C-alpha positions as CSV (number, residue, x, y, z in Angstrom):
1,M,0.0,0.0,0.0
2,L,1.4,3.3,-1.0
3,A,1.9,5.9,1.7
4,S,0.1,9.2,1.1
5,R,2.3,12.1,0.2
6,R,1.9,15.6,1.7
7,R,1.6,18.3,-0.9
8,R,4.5,20.8,-0.6
9,S,3.7,24.5,-0.6
10,P,5.3,26.7,-3.2
11,D,7.0,28.7,-0.5
12,E,8.7,25.5,0.7
13,D,10.0,24.9,-2.8
14,N,11.2,28.6,-3.0
15,P,12.8,29.9,0.2
16,Y,13.4,33.2,-1.5
17,W,9.7,34.1,-1.0
18,I,10.0,33.3,2.7
19,S,12.9,35.7,3.1
20,F,11.2,38.4,1.0
21,S,8.1,38.2,3.1
22,D,10.1,38.4,6.3
23,V,11.9,41.5,5.0
24,M,8.7,43.2,4.0
25,S,7.1,42.5,7.4
26,A,10.2,44.0,9.1
27,L,10.1,47.0,6.9
28,L,6.4,47.5,7.7
29,I,7.1,47.4,11.4
30,I,10.0,49.9,11.0
31,F,7.8,52.2,8.9
32,I,5.1,52.1,11.6
33,L,7.6,52.8,14.4
34,A,9.2,55.7,12.4
35,S,5.7,57.2,11.8
36,L,5.0,57.0,15.5
37,V,8.3,58.7,16.3
38,L,7.6,61.5,13.7
39,I,4.2,62.1,15.2
40,L,5.6,62.3,18.7
41,E,8.3,64.8,17.4
42,L,5.8,66.9,15.6
43,T,3.6,67.0,18.7
44,E,6.6,68.0,20.9
45,T,7.5,70.7,18.4
46,R,4.1,72.2,18.4
47,S,3.9,72.0,22.1
48,S,7.3,73.6,22.7
49,I,6.6,76.4,20.2
50,S,3.1,77.0,21.6
51,E,4.5,77.2,25.1
52,A,7.2,79.7,24.1
53,I,4.6,81.9,22.4
54,L,2.2,81.7,25.4
55,D,5.0,82.6,27.8
56,L,5.8,85.7,25.8
57,E,2.1,86.6,25.6
58,R,1.8,86.2,29.4
59,A,4.8,88.4,30.0
60,D,3.5,91.1,27.7
61,Q,0.1,91.0,29.4
62,V,1.7,91.3,32.8
63,R,3.6,94.4,31.6
64,R,0.4,95.9,30.3
65,T,-1.5,95.1,33.4
66,V,1.2,96.6,35.7
67,L,1.2,99.9,33.7
68,E,-2.5,100.2,33.4
69,E,-3.1,99.5,37.1
70,A,-0.4,101.9,38.1
71,R,-1.9,104.7,35.9
72,A,-5.4,104.0,37.1
73,E,-4.5,104.0,40.8
74,L,-2.3,107.1,40.5
75,E,-5.1,108.9,38.7
76,E,-7.5,108.1,41.6
77,R,-5.0,109.9,43.8
78,G,-5.0,112.9,41.4
79,I,-1.6,112.1,39.9
80,R,-1.7,111.9,36.1
81,V,1.0,109.8,34.5
82,E,1.1,108.5,30.9
83,I,1.7,105.1,29.2
84,G,3.8,105.3,26.1
85,E,5.8,103.4,23.5
86,N,3.5,100.4,22.9
87,H,2.6,99.9,26.5
88,S,6.1,99.5,27.7
89,V,6.7,102.8,29.5
90,L,5.2,104.6,32.5
91,R,6.0,108.3,31.8
92,I,6.2,110.7,34.8
93,P,5.8,114.2,33.4
94,N,8.1,116.9,34.5
95,E,5.5,118.9,36.4
96,L,5.1,116.0,38.9
97,L,8.8,116.1,39.9
98,G,9.7,119.7,39.2
99,F,13.0,119.3,37.3
100,E,13.5,122.7,35.9
101,T,16.2,123.5,33.3
102,S,19.6,122.4,34.5
103,Q,18.2,121.1,37.8
104,Y,18.3,117.5,39.1
105,V,17.5,117.8,42.8
106,L,14.1,116.5,43.9
107,E,12.7,119.5,45.8
108,E,10.8,118.9,49.0
109,R,7.5,120.2,47.6
110,Y,7.5,117.4,45.1
111,M,8.4,114.6,47.5
112,E,4.9,113.6,48.5
113,T,4.0,113.0,44.8
114,A,7.2,111.1,44.2
115,R,6.4,109.0,47.3
116,Q,3.0,108.1,46.1
117,I,4.2,107.1,42.7
118,G,6.8,104.8,44.2
119,E,4.3,103.3,46.6
120,V,1.8,102.5,43.8
121,V,4.6,101.0,41.6
122,S,5.7,98.8,44.5
123,E,2.2,97.6,45.1
124,V,1.2,96.7,41.6
125,L,4.5,94.9,41.0
126,R,4.1,92.7,44.1
127,R,0.7,91.3,43.1
128,G,0.8,87.7,42.1
129,R,4.0,86.5,40.6
130,R,4.4,89.4,38.2
131,T,8.1,89.9,38.7
132,D,8.6,86.4,37.3
133,Y,7.7,87.8,33.9
134,I,9.7,91.0,34.1
135,D,13.4,91.2,33.3
136,T,14.3,94.8,34.2
137,I,12.6,98.1,35.0
138,F,14.8,101.0,33.8
139,L,14.4,104.3,35.7
140,E,15.3,106.6,32.8
141,G,16.2,110.3,33.1
142,H,15.6,112.6,30.1
143,T,16.3,116.3,29.4
144,D,15.3,118.8,26.8
145,S,17.5,119.7,23.9
146,R,19.0,122.9,25.2
147,P,22.8,122.7,25.7
148,F,24.0,122.2,29.2
149,A,27.7,122.4,30.1
150,G,27.5,121.8,33.8
151,L,28.2,118.7,36.0
152,M,31.9,118.8,35.3
153,G,31.3,118.6,31.6
154,M,28.9,115.7,31.7
155,G,26.2,117.9,30.2
156,N,22.7,116.7,29.5
157,W,23.7,113.1,29.8
158,G,24.9,113.6,33.3
159,L,21.9,115.8,34.1
160,A,19.5,113.1,32.9
161,T,21.2,110.4,34.9
162,F,21.3,112.5,38.0
163,R,17.6,113.1,37.7
164,A,16.9,109.4,37.6
165,I,19.3,108.8,40.5
166,S,17.7,111.6,42.5
167,L,14.3,109.9,42.3
168,W,15.7,106.4,42.9
169,D,17.6,107.6,45.9
170,F,14.5,109.2,47.4
171,W,12.5,105.9,46.9
172,R,15.4,103.9,48.4
173,K,15.4,106.0,51.6
174,E,11.6,106.4,51.8
175,F,10.6,102.8,51.5
176,V,12.4,100.7,54.2
177,D,9.4,98.4,54.8
178,E,7.5,95.9,52.7
179,R,7.4,98.6,49.9
180,D,11.2,98.5,49.5
181,L,11.8,98.6,45.8
182,T,15.4,97.5,46.2
183,R,14.3,94.0,47.4
184,L,12.4,93.3,44.2
185,T,14.2,90.8,41.9
186,N,13.4,89.0,38.7
187,R,13.1,85.3,38.3
188,D,16.9,84.9,38.1
189,G,17.3,86.7,41.5
190,E,18.7,89.9,39.9
191,P,17.7,93.3,41.0
192,L,14.6,94.4,39.1
193,F,15.4,98.1,38.9
194,S,18.2,99.8,37.0
195,V,18.9,103.6,36.7
196,S,20.1,105.2,33.4
197,G,20.1,108.6,31.6
198,Y,19.5,109.4,28.0
199,G,20.0,113.2,27.9
200,P,18.1,114.7,25.0
201,S,18.5,111.6,22.7
202,R,15.0,110.3,23.0
203,P,12.6,113.3,22.6
204,I,8.9,112.8,22.7
205,T,8.0,115.9,20.7
206,A,8.8,116.5,17.0
207,T,10.3,119.9,17.7
208,Q,11.6,121.8,20.8
209,Y,10.9,125.5,20.3
210,T,8.5,126.3,23.1
211,E,8.7,126.1,26.8
212,E,5.9,123.5,26.7
213,E,7.9,121.3,24.4
214,Y,11.0,121.7,26.5
215,R,9.0,120.7,29.6
216,A,7.5,117.7,27.9
217,N,11.0,116.2,27.3
218,R,12.2,116.8,30.9
219,R,10.7,113.6,32.4
220,I,11.4,110.3,34.1
221,D,10.4,107.1,32.3
222,L,9.9,103.7,33.9
223,R,10.6,101.3,31.0
224,I,9.5,97.7,31.7
225,T,11.3,95.0,29.7
226,I,9.8,91.6,29.9
227,R,11.5,88.3,30.3
228,R,12.2,86.5,27.0
229,P,13.4,83.0,26.3
230,E,17.2,82.5,26.9
231,I,19.4,81.8,23.8
232,R,19.4,78.0,24.6
233,E,15.5,78.1,24.5
234,Y,15.6,79.9,21.2
235,E,18.0,77.3,19.8
236,H,15.8,74.4,21.1
237,V,12.8,75.9,19.3
238,R,14.9,76.5,16.2
239,D,16.1,72.9,16.2
240,L,12.5,71.7,16.5
241,L,11.4,73.9,13.7
242,G,14.3,72.5,11.6
243,R,12.8,69.0,12.0
244,S,9.4,70.1,11.0
245,P,8.2,69.3,7.5
């Protein structure tokens, strides 16, 4: 009696097809894994970029809020200040501080107004975690365009700087309690305030021919700069963008 014979499959006769099938299966798995990695990378890219943009938007909103609240609260006290330069500057007009031509000393009759301005600025900055979003607040002195040869030849640049120092020194001595502005720091632990002078180099009027125009340019500006991503954070986002299709 003849023994029955098992029918051989074509694949058993041709091992090439077995190898080719295995390779295709492996390639399919690799393709699926690569697709998952790409999806995850794209998700990470969008998330990182979105978070960076949101952080800048939060910082800009904090700056606007600080300036608007300070202006509103000072106005309630009868002190009118201005917001300028795309919501980045709190402008203290000359008539509030009394810096006449070639003068930089804060006179006693203006000290109460100066005190209230510093008090409000301190209060609005301390609300929430606002200083986490602010890098520096520049206390800037400005002069009008008329030549000034005093202050040992430092001229208007020295005059502008001394005006800013005069106001800062008053605040430093006046606020030795919880309103102390020298204690305020940014997220890196650096002092929040810095003092500088610009002389007549940043006028706010197109011309300076009248006493009113001269007076407008004699001022103190509080310029708020917001915290921005560090260079390594920019590079990370750049690298992520470079991987995007």
